C-alpha positions as CSV (number, residue, x, y, z in Angstrom):
1,M,18.6,-2.6,-4.9
2,T,18.5,-2.4,-1.1
3,F,19.0,0.6,1.1
4,K,20.0,0.3,4.7
5,F,18.7,3.2,6.9
6,N,20.5,4.3,10.1
7,D,17.9,6.2,12.1
8,V,14.6,6.8,10.3
9,Y,11.4,6.2,12.2
10,I,7.7,6.3,11.5
11,N,6.5,8.8,14.2
12,D,2.8,8.5,13.5
13,T,0.3,7.3,11.0
14,S,-3.3,8.0,9.9
15,T,-5.9,5.7,8.3
16,I,-9.1,6.9,6.6
17,T,-11.6,4.3,5.1
18,G,-14.9,3.8,3.4
19,P,-17.9,1.7,4.4
20,Y,-16.6,-1.7,3.3
21,E,-13.3,-1.4,5.2
22,S,-15.0,-0.1,8.3
23,E,-17.4,-3.1,8.3
24,G,-14.5,-5.5,7.8
25,P,-12.6,-7.4,10.5
26,L,-10.1,-4.5,11.1
27,G,-12.6,-1.7,11.2
28,K,-11.8,-0.8,14.8
29,Y,-8.1,-0.1,14.0
30,F,-8.8,2.8,11.6
31,D,-8.8,6.5,12.6
32,L,-11.9,7.6,10.6
33,C,-14.5,5.5,8.7
34,H,-16.9,7.0,6.3
35,K,-20.4,5.4,5.8
36,D,-20.8,6.1,2.1
37,L,-18.5,6.5,-0.9
38,Y,-19.2,10.2,-1.7
39,F,-18.0,11.7,1.7
40,G,-20.2,14.7,1.0
41,E,-18.7,15.4,-2.4
42,K,-20.3,15.6,-5.8
43,N,-18.4,12.7,-7.4
44,W,-16.1,9.9,-6.6
45,E,-12.9,11.6,-7.8
46,Q,-13.5,14.5,-5.5
47,A,-14.3,12.1,-2.7
48,E,-10.8,10.6,-3.2
49,V,-9.3,14.1,-3.1
50,K,-11.1,14.5,0.3
51,L,-9.7,11.2,1.5
52,V,-6.1,12.4,0.9
53,D,-6.8,15.7,2.6
54,E,-8.3,14.0,5.6
55,A,-5.5,11.5,5.9
56,I,-2.9,14.3,6.0
57,N,-4.8,16.5,8.4
58,T,-5.6,13.6,10.7
59,L,-1.9,12.7,10.8
60,V,-0.9,16.3,11.5
61,N,-3.4,16.5,14.3
62,K,-2.3,13.2,15.8
63,S,1.4,14.0,15.7
64,K,0.9,17.6,16.7
65,I,3.4,18.7,14.1
66,N,2.9,22.1,12.4
67,I,2.3,21.3,8.7
68,D,4.5,24.3,7.8
69,N,7.4,22.4,9.5
70,V,7.0,19.4,7.2
71,D,9.8,19.5,4.6
72,L,8.2,17.3,2.0
73,L,5.1,15.4,1.0
74,I,5.4,12.2,-1.1
75,G,2.4,10.4,-2.5
76,G,0.3,9.2,-5.3
77,D,-2.8,7.3,-6.3
78,L,-4.4,5.2,-9.1
79,L,-6.2,7.9,-11.1
80,N,-4.8,9.3,-14.3
81,Q,-1.9,11.7,-13.7
82,I,-2.4,11.0,-9.9
83,V,-5.0,13.7,-9.9
84,A,-6.4,12.9,-6.4
85,S,-3.0,13.6,-4.9
86,N,-2.3,16.6,-7.1
87,Y,-5.7,18.3,-6.3
88,A,-5.3,17.6,-2.6
89,M,-1.8,19.2,-2.6
90,E,-3.3,22.5,-3.7
91,K,-4.4,23.0,-0.1
92,F,-0.9,22.6,1.2
93,K,2.1,24.8,0.7
94,N,4.7,22.1,1.1
95,S,7.1,20.8,-1.5
96,F,5.6,17.7,-3.1
97,I,6.9,14.7,-5.0
98,G,4.1,12.9,-6.9
99,I,4.9,9.2,-7.5
100,Y,3.1,6.4,-9.3
101,A,3.8,2.7,-8.5
102,A,0.2,1.5,-8.6
103,C,-0.6,-0.5,-5.5
104,S,3.0,-0.5,-4.4
105,T,3.0,3.3,-4.0
106,S,3.0,3.2,-0.2
107,T,6.3,1.3,0.2
108,L,8.0,3.3,-2.6
109,G,7.0,6.4,-0.7
110,L,8.5,5.1,2.5
111,I,11.8,4.2,0.7
112,L,12.1,7.6,-0.9
113,G,11.3,9.5,2.2
114,A,13.6,7.4,4.4
115,S,16.4,7.8,1.8
116,L,16.1,11.6,1.8
117,I,16.0,11.8,5.6
118,D,18.9,9.3,6.0
119,G,20.9,11.3,3.5
120,G,20.5,14.5,5.4
121,F,18.6,16.3,2.7
122,I,15.5,16.8,4.7
123,N,14.5,16.5,8.4
124,N,11.1,14.9,7.9
125,A,8.5,13.9,5.4
126,I,4.9,12.8,5.1
127,T,4.2,9.9,2.7
128,F,0.7,9.0,1.7
129,T,-1.4,7.2,-0.9
130,S,-5.1,6.6,-1.6
131,S,-7.5,4.6,-3.7
132,H,-11.3,4.7,-4.1
133,N,-13.3,1.7,-5.3
134,T,-15.7,3.5,-7.6
135,S,-13.3,6.0,-9.1
136,A,-10.9,3.1,-9.9
137,E,-13.7,1.0,-11.4
138,K,-14.8,3.9,-13.5
139,Q,-11.3,4.4,-14.9
140,Y,-10.1,0.9,-15.3
141,R,-13.2,-1.1,-16.1
142,Y,-16.8,0.1,-16.1
143,P,-18.8,2.4,-13.8
144,V,-20.4,0.3,-11.1
145,E,-23.9,1.3,-12.4
146,Y,-23.1,-0.8,-15.5
147,G,-23.6,-3.9,-13.4
148,G,-21.2,-6.2,-15.4
149,P,-20.5,-9.6,-14.0
150,K,-17.0,-10.2,-12.6
151,H,-14.7,-13.2,-12.3
152,K,-14.1,-14.7,-8.9
153,S,-10.4,-13.9,-9.2
154,T,-11.2,-10.2,-9.4
155,T,-10.0,-8.1,-6.5
156,F,-12.0,-5.3,-4.9
157,T,-10.4,-1.9,-4.9
158,S,-10.1,-0.6,-1.4
159,T,-11.5,2.8,-0.5
160,G,-9.1,4.7,1.8
161,S,-6.1,6.8,2.4
162,A,-3.2,6.4,4.7
163,A,-0.3,8.7,5.6
164,A,2.9,8.4,7.7
165,L,5.2,10.9,9.3
166,L,8.9,10.0,8.9
167,S,11.8,11.6,10.7
168,K,15.0,10.9,12.7
169,N,13.0,11.5,15.9
170,R,13.1,8.1,17.7
171,S,9.8,6.3,18.0
172,S,8.7,2.7,18.4
173,I,8.8,1.7,14.7
174,K,11.9,2.0,12.6
175,I,12.3,1.8,8.9
176,E,15.3,-0.5,8.9
177,S,15.8,-1.0,5.1
178,G,14.0,-0.9,1.8
179,T,14.4,-2.8,-1.5
180,I,13.3,-1.2,-4.8
181,G,11.9,-3.8,-7.2
182,R,12.2,-4.5,-10.9
183,V,9.4,-4.5,-13.5
184,I,8.4,-8.1,-14.0
185,D,6.1,-9.5,-16.7
186,S,4.5,-12.8,-15.6
187,K,2.9,-13.1,-19.1
188,V,-0.6,-12.7,-17.6
189,G,-3.0,-10.4,-19.5
190,D,-6.1,-11.1,-17.5
191,V,-7.3,-7.8,-15.9
192,S,-9.5,-9.8,-13.7
193,N,-6.6,-11.7,-12.1
194,M,-4.3,-9.1,-10.5
195,G,-3.0,-11.7,-8.0
196,A,-1.5,-13.8,-10.8
197,V,-0.1,-10.6,-12.4
198,M,1.7,-9.4,-9.3
199,A,2.7,-12.5,-7.4
200,I,6.0,-13.1,-9.2
201,A,7.1,-9.5,-8.8
202,A,6.5,-9.9,-5.0
203,A,8.7,-13.0,-5.0
204,D,11.4,-11.3,-7.0
205,T,11.8,-8.4,-4.7
206,I,11.5,-10.5,-1.5
207,V,14.3,-12.8,-2.7
208,S,16.4,-9.7,-3.7
209,H,15.9,-8.3,-0.3
210,L,17.0,-11.5,1.4
211,K,20.1,-11.8,-0.8
212,D,21.1,-8.2,-0.3
213,T,20.8,-8.4,3.5
214,G,22.1,-11.9,3.9
215,R,19.0,-12.9,5.8
216,N,16.8,-15.9,6.0
217,I,13.0,-15.5,5.7
218,D,12.7,-16.6,9.3
219,Y,14.4,-13.4,10.3
220,Y,10.9,-11.8,10.0
221,D,8.1,-12.5,12.4
222,L,5.6,-11.6,9.6
223,V,5.8,-11.2,5.9
224,L,3.1,-9.2,4.2
225,T,2.2,-8.7,0.6
226,G,0.2,-5.8,-0.7
227,D,-2.9,-7.0,-2.4
228,L,-2.5,-10.3,-4.1
229,G,-5.9,-11.6,-2.8
230,I,-6.6,-15.3,-2.1
231,Y,-5.4,-16.6,-5.5
232,G,-2.3,-14.5,-5.7
233,K,-1.4,-15.4,-2.2
234,K,-1.5,-19.1,-3.1
235,I,0.5,-18.5,-6.2
236,L,3.2,-16.7,-4.3
237,K,3.5,-19.4,-1.6
238,E,3.8,-22.1,-4.2
239,Y,6.2,-20.2,-6.4
240,M,8.5,-19.2,-3.5
241,L,8.7,-22.9,-2.4
242,S,9.2,-24.4,-5.9
243,E,11.6,-21.8,-7.3
244,Y,13.6,-20.7,-4.2
245,N,12.9,-23.4,-1.6
246,I,11.5,-20.7,0.7
247,D,8.6,-21.7,2.9
248,L,6.5,-18.6,3.7
249,K,5.2,-19.8,7.1
250,N,4.6,-16.5,8.8
251,Y,2.9,-14.9,5.8
252,N,-0.3,-13.1,5.0
253,D,-1.7,-10.8,2.4
254,T,-3.2,-7.4,3.3
255,G,-5.8,-7.9,0.6
256,V,-7.0,-11.0,2.3
257,M,-6.9,-9.4,5.8
258,L,-8.8,-6.2,5.0
259,Y,-12.3,-7.7,4.4
260,D,-14.4,-10.6,5.6
261,L,-14.1,-12.7,2.4
262,E,-17.0,-15.0,3.4
263,N,-19.6,-12.4,4.2
264,Q,-18.6,-9.3,2.1
265,P,-19.1,-9.2,-1.7
266,V,-15.4,-8.5,-2.4
267,Y,-14.5,-11.4,-4.7
268,A,-10.8,-12.4,-4.1
269,G,-10.1,-9.7,-1.6
270,A,-8.8,-6.2,-1.5
271,S,-6.6,-4.3,-3.9
272,G,-5.6,-0.6,-4.4
273,P,-2.7,1.5,-3.1
274,A,-4.5,2.1,0.2
275,C,-4.8,-1.6,1.0
276,A,-1.3,-2.4,2.3
277,P,-0.9,0.8,4.4
278,L,-4.4,0.6,5.9
279,V,-3.8,-2.9,7.2
280,T,-0.1,-2.2,8.2
281,Y,-0.6,1.2,9.8
282,G,-3.8,0.1,11.5
283,Y,-3.9,-3.5,12.7
284,V,-0.2,-4.6,12.2
285,F,1.4,-1.6,13.9
286,D,-1.0,-2.1,16.8
287,Q,0.1,-5.7,17.1
288,M,3.8,-4.7,16.8
289,K,3.4,-2.1,19.6
290,K,1.8,-4.8,21.8
291,G,4.7,-7.1,21.2
292,K,3.2,-9.7,18.8
293,Y,5.7,-8.8,16.0
294,K,9.2,-7.3,16.2
295,R,10.2,-7.4,12.6
296,I,7.9,-7.4,9.6
297,L,8.7,-7.4,5.8
298,L,6.1,-5.5,3.8
299,A,6.1,-6.1,0.1
300,A,3.5,-3.9,-1.5
301,T,2.7,-5.0,-5.1
302,G,1.5,-3.0,-8.1
303,A,0.1,-3.9,-11.6
304,L,1.5,-1.3,-14.1
305,M,-1.4,-1.3,-16.5
306,C,-3.8,1.0,-18.3
307,P,-7.1,0.2,-20.2
308,T,-5.5,1.1,-23.5
309,M,-2.7,-1.4,-23.2
310,A,-5.1,-4.1,-22.0
311,N,-7.3,-3.4,-25.0
312,H,-4.3,-4.0,-27.2
313,K,-4.2,-7.5,-25.6
314,L,-0.8,-7.0,-24.0
315,T,0.3,-8.8,-20.9
316,I,0.5,-6.7,-17.7
317,P,3.9,-5.9,-16.1
318,S,4.1,-5.5,-12.4
319,I,6.4,-4.4,-9.6
320,S,6.9,-4.8,-5.9
321,H,8.8,-2.5,-3.4
322,V,9.7,-3.9,0.0
323,V,10.4,-2.3,3.4
324,S,11.7,-3.8,6.6
325,L,10.1,-2.4,9.7
326,E,11.3,-3.1,13.2
327,V,10.1,-2.4,16.7
328,I,12.5,-0.3,18.8
329,S,12.2,-0.8,22.6
């Protein structure tokens, strides 16, 4: 299902990261980079709460909007019951919609916010998401102190939070349309191979978007996926070509872009809800404003899993939500 938006813009963004992200190739494009994973807090979960708080406050300061004038906050994270987002929201008095779409949360938030603004229900919204490497590892696998070996296809959960201010106030980047994806089961049950889990969901939603809009893939200067990593990226390219005869020429994966895969110990690349918006709001938006890209298609991807279902030896369903972003001169 694709929604076409008339006049909804991303007025400003914020990006907060941890040490691995700041030391990666895109480090200079982020607003604030922490040098450790605790951020002055007692534990990793509270560190992630602080990430969300900093992302929203940084966005408010950059955009010079009064937080009391923000109609709605929309966001979520990876932790059980999206607690990082919920605890962070205690500090704000705004209406809040908590969402969970795993690592595709950022694009789902943009679609929901744009829909409410375009429909005239609200004037503006802040969308956000976060992930934290060690809080995610603790919940989904083992605490990092366990020191368990990992497969080379494993992705490395990004540490960061990103937020965006949406409204009808004209700015350089417009949310042109958005496509809500379907839950897809690729029949992969390997929790160490999220790229294989999510690649087919990305393909499904990208193809749905192209059919709904009547566009060719070459309409976009750049196609981005959320966090497939190096192996999922290869699977998506091969699958799109073999199943749909679509050659992804101008394509990259934000999970591949966020880190230096040759020199950082991040396995197959980045994952986590923060991955796609960190790369997009930081590096890609900078390049769009400089004229390198005019139209991008961002397909954030999410594995809809929990440890209990994985222990039951079930395969892992996934989903992808897509947004079309355009530069307005």
